N, C-alpha and C positions, 0 to 999 in steps of 0.2 A: 465438461466444457463449460467456460463462462460465457454467458451471453451478455450483450451491451446492458440491459436493464439491470441485471444482477450486479455486474462490475461497477456500473455507476452508482448503485445503492451502497455497496460495501465501501467504495472509496470516498463517496461524499459523506457518509455517516462516520467514517475514519477521519476525514478532513475536519468535520465539525468537532470531533474529540480532540483532535490536534490543536484546533484554534481555541476551543472554549473550555477544554478540561482543566483540571487542577494540577499543579505540580510543575516540575520542571520540563523543558522541552523534551528531554530524554524520556521522562516518565509518561508524558503525553503520547510521544511516539510509539512506546511500547503498548499503551492502552489502545491506541488506534489500530496498531497492526494485530495485536493478539485478539481483540474483540470483533474486529470486522474484516480488515483487509486480507488477512491470511486465508480467508475462505474464497477469495476471488483469485485463485492461483491458476487452476488448469485452463489455459488458453489454447490447448491443442485442438485443431480442427475448427477454430473460431474464425468466424468471418469478420471480426473486428479488425480495424486497421492493423496490418503487419507491423508497422513501425511502433505503434503503441504497444502491441504485444511484446516486442523486444525490450521496450522500455520497462514494462510491467515485469518481464522476466528478470531483468538486470536488478530491478528493485527488490523482487523476492529473494534473489541470490544474496543480495546485501544484508538482508534480514536473517540469514541463517549461515553465518560464517563459523559459528561454534557448533560442532556436531554433537557433543555430549558433554554438557557442563558438569555433570555429576554432582551437583549441589541442589537440585530440585527446582532450579529456577526455569527450566526449559530452554529449548533451543533459541527461540525468539528473543526472550528477556536477556539470556546470556549474550547473544550476539550484539544487541543493542548496548547492553553495558560495555562490551568490549570496544565500542566505537569512541573515538575521540569526539570532543565537542563539535569540531568542524565536520566530521563525518555524520554525527546526528543532524546538524543544521543542513547538510547537502541532502540527506535522506528526507528530511521534511520538505525541502524544495522540490525534491523529486516526487513526492506524494502530491504536492500542490499541482505540479505540472501534469501528472497523470490524471488526477481528478478534473482538472480544468479541461483536458482534451477529451476525456470522456463525457463531460458535460456538453461540449460542442457537438460531438457525435450523437449523444442522447437527444439533443435539441434538433439536430438535422433529421433524425429518424421520425420525429413527430411533426416536423414542418412539411415533410413529403407527404403527409396523410390528407 
């Protein structure tokens, strides 16, 4: 199960990689997802906002549309490579939206203390 702090850390580190990394948007999305975000996947039983959980679930599904590339790239890289430029842009926007919502929830968690 992914807790809020862990999800916030992984998505924000991924967002930083997307924003400041080198390469094309596609290359930065691959780096962000494979190095950080894919680790924040299991939201079962989580108390994190259910609507956000569904957004994350859809995002993860988008990142694994190719089951077995058979060429050594791995599922995530092959899936992102198979996306059109528009799909890559949409995925990057989704990553930003999820990270922003996680940041809001993370800030509220500490404001309540």
